[in-house]
N, C-alpha and C positions, 0 to 999 in steps of 0.2 A: 653817043655821048655818055651813056651810062658807064661804060668802061673807063672813060676819062675821069668821070666824077669819082668812081671807086678808087682810082689811082691817087687822085688829089686828096681824098679823105684819108688814105693811108698815111699821108704826111702830117695831117692834123691829129689823127687818133692818139699818138703817143702823149700829146699834151693833155688830152682829155683823160686818158688812162692814169696819168700821174696824179690827177685830182679825184680818182675814184669813179670816173664816168666813162662813157663811150658814146658812139654815134652809129646809127644804122641808116643806110640809104633805103628809103621807102619807094620813091618813084622819081623819074625825070621825064618831064613832058613840056614841050614848047619853051624850053629855056628855064623852066621853074623846077627847082630841086626840092623834093620833100625829104626831110630827115627826121629821125626820132632820136632825141637825146635820152640816154639811159643811165642807170646807176645814179651816182651823186649829181650828175648834170641834169637829170630829169626833174629833180626837185629843187635845184639851186635857184635862189632868187636872181643870180647873175647870169642865168642861162641865155637870156635874150641878148645880153651884151656879148657873151661867148659866141653865140650864133652869128651875130652881125659883124663884130670886130675880128673874130677868129676864123670861123668856118666859112662864112660868105666871102670874106675878103680873100682867103686862100683859094677858094674855088674860082672866083672871078679872075684872079691873077693867072691861074692855070688854064681856065677855059673862058675866054672873053664873051662867048655867046650866052653865058648864064645871065638871066635877068633877075632872078630872085631865089633866095633860099628860105624855105618855110619849115618851121618845126610843126610836126603833127603830134597830137596828143598821145601820150604813152598810156593813157588810162589810169595813171597814178593820181590819186587825190590825197593831198596832204591832210592830216587831221586838223580839225578846227577846234581851237581851245576857247 
């Protein structure tokens, strides 16, 4: 399934790159896909919407066995003002 996920992410990636971000596949286990949003996507307040409405939707259309797409922490902590 990992190969299928990689192929599906290739179709989503250009949209993320256009906004200065990217996506990394971290793991696929029991229908749960773990990804890391990087670049501008990693700190964007709309990243959860992008994850659900863009990435998860595209992956589920391509691979119906996917149950969930989860973003793992990139380790980036935005500054607190």
